[in-house]
C-alpha positions in Angstrom: -21.3 -2.3 -9.2 -18.6 -4.3 -7.3 -19.9 -2.7 -4.0 -23.0 -4.8 -4.4 -21.0 -8.0 -3.9 -21.0 -9.0 -0.2 -17.7 -8.3 1.5 -16.8 -11.9 2.4 -17.4 -13.0 -1.3 -15.5 -10.0 -2.5 -12.5 -10.8 -0.3 -12.5 -14.4 -1.5 -12.5 -13.2 -5.1 -9.5 -11.0 -4.4 -7.6 -13.9 -2.8 -8.3 -16.0 -5.9 -7.4 -13.2 -8.3 -4.2 -12.5 -6.4 -3.2 -16.2 -6.6 -3.8 -16.2 -10.4 -1.9 -13.0 -10.8 1.1 -14.3 -8.9 1.3 -17.4 -11.1 1.0 -15.1 -14.3 3.8 -12.9 -13.1 6.0 -16.0 -12.5 5.3 -17.1 -16.0 5.5 -13.8 -17.9 7.9 -11.8 -15.6 6.4 -8.4 -16.5 7.6 -5.0 -15.5 5.1 -3.5 -12.9 4.8 0.0 -11.7 3.4 0.5 -8.3 3.2 2.9 -5.4 3.3 2.8 -1.6 2.2 5.6 0.7 3.9 6.6 3.9 1.0 8.4 5.6 1.9 10.2 8.8 -0.6 11.4 11.4 -0.1 14.5 13.6 2.2 12.6 16.0 4.4 11.3 13.2 3.0 7.8 13.4 3.0 5.7 10.2 -0.2 4.2 8.8 0.0 0.5 8.1 -2.7 -1.8 6.6 -3.5 -5.5 6.4 -4.9 -6.6 3.0 -7.5 -9.3 2.7 -5.2 -11.2 0.3 -1.5 -12.0 0.3 0.6 -12.7 3.4 -1.7 -11.0 5.9 1.2 -9.0 7.2 1.1 -5.3 7.9 2.2 -3.2 4.9 2.0 0.4 3.6 -1.2 1.3 1.7 -0.6 1.3 -2.1 -1.1 -0.6 -5.3 -0.6 -0.5 -9.0 -0.1 2.6 -11.1 -2.3 2.7 -14.3 -0.7 2.9 -17.7 -1.1 6.6 -18.1 -1.6 7.5 -14.4 0.9 9.7 -12.6 2.5 7.8 -9.6 1.5 10.6 -7.2 -2.1 10.6 -8.3 -2.1 6.7 -8.0 -0.8 7.0 -4.4 -3.5 9.5 -3.4 -6.1 7.3 -5.1 -4.9 4.1 -3.4 -4.8 5.7 0.1 -8.3 7.1 -0.3 -9.7 3.8 -1.7 -8.1 1.6 1.0 -8.4 3.8 4.1 -10.7 6.7 3.4 -7.9 9.2 4.2 -6.5 11.9 2.1 -2.8 13.0 2.0 -1.6 16.6 2.4 1.8 17.7 1.3 2.3 14.6 -0.7 5.5 14.1 -2.5 7.6 11.2 -3.9 10.6 10.5 -1.6 12.2 7.6 -3.6 11.7 4.8 -6.1 12.6 1.3 -5.2 13.1 -1.8 -7.4 11.9 -5.1 -6.1 10.9 -8.6 -7.3 7.3 -9.5 -6.8 6.4 -13.1 -7.5 8.8 -13.1 -10.4 7.8 -9.7 -11.8 10.0 -6.7 -11.8 8.3 -4.0 -9.7 9.2 -0.3 -9.8 7.6 1.2 -6.6 7.2 4.9 -6.2 7.3 5.8 -2.5 5.0 8.8 -1.7 4.9 10.4 1.8 2.6 13.1 3.3 0.3 13.9 6.1 -2.9 11.9 6.5 -6.1 13.5 7.2 -9.7 12.3 7.5 -11.3 9.5 9.4 -9.5 6.2 9.1 -12.0 3.7 7.7 -10.6 0.5 6.1 -12.8 -0.4 3.1 -13.4 -3.9 4.6 -12.9 -5.5 1.3 -9.3 -5.0 0.1 -8.1 -3.7 3.5 -9.4 -5.5 6.6 -7.4 -3.5 9.2 -5.6 -0.2 9.4 -3.7 1.5 12.2 -1.1 4.2 12.9 2.1 3.0 14.6 5.0 4.9 16.0 7.9 4.5 13.5 10.2 3.2 16.2 7.6 0.6 17.3 6.4 -1.0 14.1 4.7 -4.4 14.5 6.7 -7.5 14.2 4.5 -9.0 11.5 5.3 -6.4 8.9 6.0 -7.3 5.3 9.6 -8.6 5.0 12.1 -5.8 4.4 9.7 -3.0 4.7 10.1 -2.0 8.3 13.8 -1.2 7.9 13.1 1.3 5.2 10.1 3.3 6.7 12.2 5.4 9.1 14.5 6.5 6.3 11.6 7.4 4.1 10.0 9.4 6.9 13.3 11.2 7.3 13.5 12.0 3.6 10.0 13.4 3.7 10.7 15.5 6.8 14.2 16.6 5.6 
């Protein structure tokens, strides 16, 4: 049903919902569980996305893990929803703890080999591209770029 909403209106709704969510997190300081996906192409390049909400910086695909959802399943779902790609050989490489707008966020980092045609959904994700891990863009989410090479090594190792 949400697919019937025109993409520009949908993106505006996401930006509004994200702003409300961040205020709620600052007030309530909940414990969140999320996932990020280190998706590699055949050349070992890393898939990064730009969301239509938030900072507008490059980031890894990912999102929230549902209450009873397995983090690996959530990572596969998020990657497919955001980029149209699937992930072969997927496995969790680490878990990181971070603060996210006042909330405590436990993030499962899942890595694997991407396959399928890269097609950003145009709603949540407005751009997606593979980058060499030693040439990540300068406008990547703060602190993320320094971790990606280590996560790729954990996956490869």
